[in-house]
C-alpha positions as CSV (number, residue, x, y, z in Angstrom):
1,M,26.5,74.3,188.2
2,E,26.6,72.9,191.7
3,N,25.8,69.2,192.2
4,N,22.6,70.0,194.1
5,K,21.3,72.0,191.0
6,F,21.4,68.9,188.8
7,G,18.1,67.3,187.8
8,K,17.0,64.8,190.3
9,H,17.4,61.8,188.0
10,L,20.9,62.9,186.9
11,V,21.8,63.0,190.6
12,V,20.5,59.4,191.0
13,V,22.6,58.3,188.0
14,L,25.7,60.1,189.2
15,K,25.4,58.8,192.7
16,E,25.0,55.2,191.4
17,M,28.1,55.7,189.2
18,C,30.0,57.0,192.2
19,K,28.8,54.2,194.5
20,R,30.2,51.6,192.0
21,V,33.8,52.9,192.5
22,K,33.4,54.1,196.1
23,A,33.8,57.7,195.0
24,P,32.4,60.3,197.4
25,Y,29.6,62.0,195.4
26,K,29.5,65.1,197.6
27,N,33.3,65.7,197.1
28,I,33.3,65.5,193.3
29,D,33.3,68.8,191.3
30,F,31.3,67.7,188.3
31,Q,32.0,71.1,186.7
32,K,35.8,70.5,186.8
33,E,37.2,69.6,183.4
34,G,38.1,65.9,183.3
35,W,36.3,65.1,186.6
36,F,35.5,61.6,185.2
37,K,39.2,60.8,185.0
38,E,39.5,60.9,188.7
39,Y,38.3,57.3,189.2
40,E,38.5,54.1,187.3
41,W,36.2,51.1,186.8
42,T,36.6,47.8,185.1
43,T,34.8,47.0,181.8
44,K,32.5,44.7,183.8
45,Q,31.6,47.5,186.2
46,E,30.9,49.8,183.2
47,Q,28.7,47.1,181.6
48,D,26.8,46.5,184.8
49,F,26.3,50.2,185.2
50,A,25.0,50.5,181.6
51,K,22.5,47.7,182.3
52,W,21.4,49.4,185.5
53,M,21.0,52.7,183.8
54,T,19.0,51.2,180.9
55,G,16.7,49.6,183.4
56,Y,16.3,52.8,185.4
57,L,15.4,54.7,182.3
58,Y,13.0,51.9,181.1
59,T,11.0,51.9,184.3
60,N,11.0,55.6,185.0
61,K,9.3,57.9,182.5
62,E,10.4,61.1,184.3
63,A,14.0,59.9,184.2
64,R,13.7,59.2,180.4
65,E,12.3,62.6,179.8
66,E,15.1,64.3,181.9
67,L,18.0,62.3,180.6
68,S,17.2,61.2,177.1
69,H,14.9,63.7,175.6
70,S,13.4,60.7,173.8
71,Y,10.0,59.3,173.9
72,I,11.1,55.9,172.6
73,K,10.8,53.3,175.4
74,T,12.6,50.3,174.0
75,K,15.5,48.8,175.9
76,K,17.6,48.9,172.7
77,E,17.2,52.6,172.4
78,L,17.6,53.3,176.1
79,K,20.8,51.2,176.1
80,K,22.1,53.7,173.5
81,V,21.3,56.5,175.8
82,A,23.2,54.8,178.6
83,D,26.1,54.1,176.3
84,F,26.2,57.7,175.2
85,F,26.1,58.9,178.8
86,I,29.0,56.6,179.7
87,F,31.0,57.7,176.6
88,Y,30.9,61.3,177.8
89,C,30.7,60.9,181.6
90,G,31.8,57.5,182.5
91,W,34.9,56.7,184.6
92,K,38.0,55.7,182.8
93,I,38.6,52.0,182.3
94,K,41.2,50.3,184.5
95,N,44.3,49.0,182.7
96,N,44.8,45.4,183.6
């Protein structure tokens, strides 16, 4: 799947994730195995992203429906969605 064929809210989330590590969204092949290993972020950056994504899902019903397949609108449950996304798609953590 080409990047431009992603759902619009997945694109928003991936662009935000890229912005946080200064990764060029348009140059990343998200279909390539291990694409998320190409960049690193700190634990703090990861936590800040999770907070951002939780808020994005909380305030955007369409994003919740596209990305979580859940009709539960509590920050606690949406934080789990963000954590799950990061677990599977987040950048690797920098070694200090």
